[in-house]
N, C-alpha and C positions, 0 to 999 in steps of 0.2 A: 504494500500500500504506500509506503514511504517512497519507493522508487517511482511509482506512478505520479505522486505529488511533485517530486523533484523534476521529473521530465516535463510535467505540465508547466511548472514554473519556468523551466529553462526555455520552452518553446513560446511562452507568453512574452518573453523579453524580445525587443527588436533584434534583428539579425546582427547589426553592428556591435551590439553589446555582448553577444555570445562569445565565449572563449573559443578561439580557433586552435585546432590541433595542427602540428607541423605535418605538411604533406597530406592534408586532409582532402584535397580535391582528388577525384577518382583517377584522373589520368596524369597526375603529377609525377615528375621524374623520381622524386624521393620514394613515392609509393611503389613505382616500378622497380627501383633499386632494391627495396625491401623484398619484393616478390622474387626477383631474379638472383639477387646476391645474398639474400638472407640477412640484410642489415635492418636496423630499426628505422622506421619512417621518419623519426625526428632528427636523426644525426645528419650532419652536413656531408655532402659527397666530396671525397678527395679526388685528386687527379687520377690515382690508381683505380678508384671505383668507376670513374668515367671511362677509363680505358677498358675495364672489364665489361662494362655495359655496352661499349662500342663493339667489342668482340662478340658478345652475345647477340647484338642486333645484326651484325654481319652474318652470323651463323643462321639466325632466324630468316634472313632475307633469302637464303638459299634453300629454304624448305620446299617440299613438294606440295604442302597444303597452302591454299591461297590465303586463308585467314591468318595463319602464322606469318606468311610473307608480308602481309599488310601490316601486322603488328611490328614486325622487324623494321620495316621502312619507317613507320612512325617513331619507333624507339630511336632509330638512327638519327632522325631529324632532331629529336629532342636532345640527344646526347651531343650532337654537333653544335647545336645552339648553346648548350650549357658549357661546352668545352671552349667555345669562342668567347663567351662572356666571363670566363674565369680570369681573374687578375688582369 
C-alpha cells in the first residue's frame, strides 16, 4: 500500500521535478553499454568502453539477421558521435 502511495505521489509531481536516473532514456548509449558490456547504466563511459562498443557494433553490422544489423548500425552511429564528442 505504501508503494502505491509513493508512486502516486511521484507521478503527481510535474515531470521536471522528478529525479532522473542516469541513462534512463531507453535508447541511451549508457543503457546500451550496460546491456552489451555488463556495466552499470550510471557510470561514465571510458575510451576503452567506447572502443569495445564500436567492436560490438561492427560485429552486429555483419549479422545475417536484419534486425540485428539495424541495431548495429544505430549503435555504431551513437558510438561514433560519443567518440567524437569526447574531450
